[in-house]
C-alpha positions in Angstrom: 62.7 116.7 200.1 63.1 119.1 197.2 63.6 117.3 193.9 64.3 120.4 191.9 67.7 120.2 190.0 70.6 122.2 191.2 71.3 124.8 188.4 74.8 126.1 188.2 76.6 128.1 185.5 79.8 127.0 183.9 82.9 128.5 185.5 83.9 131.8 183.9 80.3 132.6 183.0 79.7 134.7 186.1 81.3 137.9 184.6 84.7 137.0 186.1 87.8 135.7 184.3 90.6 133.8 185.9 94.1 135.3 185.0 97.6 134.8 186.3 99.6 137.8 187.4 103.2 138.1 188.5 103.6 140.3 191.5 106.5 141.4 193.7 106.9 139.6 197.0 106.8 142.9 198.9 103.6 144.0 197.2 102.0 140.6 198.0 103.0 140.9 201.6 101.5 144.3 201.9 98.3 143.1 200.2 98.0 140.2 202.6 98.5 142.6 205.6 95.8 144.9 204.3 93.5 142.0 203.6 94.0 140.6 207.1 93.3 144.0 208.7 90.3 144.7 206.6 88.7 141.2 206.7 88.7 141.1 202.9 90.1 138.2 201.0 93.2 138.9 198.9 91.1 138.4 195.8 88.4 140.8 196.9 91.0 143.4 197.9 92.8 143.1 194.5 89.5 143.6 192.7 88.6 146.7 194.8 92.1 148.2 194.1 91.9 147.4 190.3 88.4 148.8 190.0 89.4 152.0 191.7 92.6 152.3 189.5 90.7 151.7 186.3 88.0 154.2 187.1 90.5 156.9 188.2 93.4 156.5 185.9 94.6 159.6 183.9 96.7 159.0 180.9 98.9 161.9 179.9 
C-alpha cells in the first residue's frame, strides 16, 4: 500500500473560477442539445464557445 499523502489544490486554484450566469431558457435548451450531440458536457461546451468568442470578437 502506498502511504504517500494525497495532494490536492484548493478549489478555484486550478485556473478556473466559478461564476453564476443568467441565460434564456431557449439558449440553454439549444446548448443542451448541442452538448448531447457532441458528447461534451454543458460546461465544456460553454467554455469552448466563450473562448472562441473572446478570441474572435471585433469591437467597432
